[in-house]
N, C-alpha and C positions, 0 to 999 in steps of 0.2 A: 363604745369600743374607746380602747384610755385616749387622750391627748396626745399629740404628736409634739404643740406648741401651747403654754401658755404663758399669760402677763400678769403678775397681777402688783398693782398697784407700778406702773412701771414709768420711770421718767429718766430726762435725759438732758444734759444740759450742757451748751458751750459759751467758752469767756462769762462763766457766770450767768448769762440769757438762757433761761426753759426752755430748751423744743417740743418736748411735748413731755406730757404729764399726767398722772395716775391713770395710766391708759391699762387695761382690763381687756384682754384676748383668749378665749381658746378654739383650737384650731384640733379636729379628728380623723382618726384615716382615712382615707378616700373620696373627701372632698377638695369642692376649690372656694374660697374664699376672697371676695376683692375688696382691697383698702381705695379710699375712692377720697377726692377732697382736691381744692383749688390748692394752686403753686403754692409752700411753702408752710402748707399749712401744719408738717410733720410727717408725711411719709412715707419719705426715702429712710429718712431717721432711725422710722419703725418698723423701716424690711429692713435696714443695717443690725441694727439691733436683733430682731429676731435672724441672722445668719452672723451670729455672730463678732460679729466684726468690731461693731465696740460694747461697751459694756455701760449696764443702766449708771443713773448718779441715783438713782433711787428705786427700791423697788424687786424684785426678782419673779425670772425668768428661766420655766421648765423648757427646755429644749430635748427633744427625743431620751430625755429618761437623765440626762442633768441638767444642772447646774448653773445658770448665770446670776450673777450678783458685782454689786461695783468692787468686792478685791478678788475675784474667780483672775484667777494668776493667766498670763496669754500661752503659754502651754494646754491649758487647759483648753483653749478657744478655738488654739487651732486644731485639735480632736475635734474639736461637735464641729468647724468648720468642714473638717473631710468627710462629716454623714451626710453632709446635704448636697443638692442642687441650687443653682443658684445662676440665673439671668439678667446682666445688667441691663439697664439702658445703652442700646446704641447694639448689644451684643459685648462688647470686649474685648473679640478675638485675637489674640498675637498676629499681626498683621506683619513678621518674620517668620511664620509659620504655615506650612504648610495646610487644606481645612483637615486629614487627615492627623495629624499630630496636634492640631486643635481637639481634635476633639479626644485623643486620645491620651493627651497630657492628666488628669485625673484618674485613669486607671496606675498611670506610674506614677504621681503624687499621690494620690488616697488610698489608692488599696496594691502599691508596688510591683505590679506587676514586672517580668520583665519577657515574657513569652511570647517575642513581637509577631509570629503566625498568629497567634491564640487576641493579640490585640489590635492586629490586620481584619480580624474575620468579625470581632466584637465592633468595627468602626465600620466597616461596610455595612453587617444588620443595624445597628442605627439608625444609620444614611438611610436607610432603606423605611424604617419606623417613621423619617419626620418627611419620607416623599420626598427624596433627591437620590438620584444616581451616582452611580461611583465619580464623585468630582474631589476624592480623598488627595487628588495633586496639586487643584486648584489653588491659588492664595485668595486671602479674603477681602481681596482690590479686584478680582475679575470676579466676586460673586453681587447680586442684585441683595438691594435690602433685605428682601422677607427672605432669602436666602442664607442673608445671614443670620436671620434669628434662627430660621431654622436650625443650620449649626449652630449654634449659640445651646438650643435648644438641648440638639444629641450629644455633645461635648457635658451639660447639665446633668444629662440623666443613663450616660456611658456605665456610672459605675453605682447602679442603684440605689438611688437615695432615695429616704421616704416622705422627703419634705423636701418641695424644689418650688422657689423663690423669685417671682417672675416681676424685674421691674419694670413698668410701661414697654411688655411687650409689642404695642402698636403703633407704640407714638412713631412718625415718619414715612406710613406708608398708607397707600390709596385704602379706599374700605373695602374693593375687593380683596386685596391681601391683606389688609385687618383682620378681615373674615375666615379667611383660610384659617393664618394663624391661631383665633380663636380657635375653629374645628377642632384644629390640631391636636390641641390642650388638651380639650375636653375627650379625644382618645385615647390620649396618650394618659392620662390619668383614671379612664375605666378600662385598659390594657393594663394599666402597669399598677395599677390602688395605688399611686403616692400621696398623697397631700398635696394642693398645693395654694401657696401665698400669693396673689397679684396687687403688685402696687397700680394703681391708674387712675385717671381722667377721662377715658373711654367709657361715659354710658353704654351705648350698646356693648361693647364689650363686655362689661362688668356684668350688664345683667342676662346675655346670652352666656356665660358661661360657669356663672358660679350659684353656687348653693348656699350663700351667706354675703349679706354687703354689710359693709361698714363703709359708717363718714363721718372723715374727720375735719374735724375746725378749728384755728389756732390748737391746735397741741393736744384736744382732747377726740374722743370718738363721741359723735354727738348724736348718733341713730345707728341702729344695726338691725338688720331682718333681712330677709329673701326678697327676692326681685318681685312678689304677685304683693308683698305687704308693697314694698318701696314705690310699686307702682299706684298705690291707693292713697298712701304716706301725704298728710296734709303740714308735713313739721316742718316749722322754717326757713328750714338750715338746708334742708331736702329741696324745696320750693326752692330756693334763693342757689342752691348749686346745679340743679337742673336747670331752671333756667339763665344762668351765666351762661351753662358750655353750650344750650342754642343758640345763646344770644353769638358766643364765639366763631361756633358752625356757621350760620351767616355771616357774619363777616368774612369767613375765609375763603365763602361762598363764591361775593361780589369782588373775590380779589386785593379784600382792603389787608 
């Protein structure tokens, strides 16, 4: 199957400081790839590059058959972004819009739809897919954290993107709700056949849903493999990251 995303020697710098360096990555259709790493390692910058929100300072990105290079124009980036589904950390719902208006937004922005009856039907259908009832008239402030995540996922998928990008989808959720979100992502990927790139520091989530795991450290991808290979790996960066996450988890469990 043809890749939906490829990065070739991609680097990104801000104020003269290189945040990611010489990154290579390939995502194929219908598969879930999780990009893990400690805070500040460049994960979110990589996701922003994959979303066409920023341009590389070096290298080439092939995204859904289109090319992003350092000199790619903003209009071309806007066209590319319309073909993607993106869920930012925290959901990034529009607080002044109802749930229905939030979910409908890509239909108008990305697809130019104006048929209100059709839009309403699609919103209800997508709410069903993310296991929510008819909460169209509620506002984000009236929803729990898990419900907000599911609304954000519904909004990202309603215009049928080929690639879904998730930034820390389980952050801030209790373990049971986090695993519910994991299962939802798996089920939706299986049902609709899109590809997924998940940026996360949640090892349980990454190993539970991914076909492929990438570990980033200091702006570079230091390790790649599948969950089974991760469990057997003695790579020092893998062990250091895993032990660090266990340590953080135990500290949180003690309320420190």
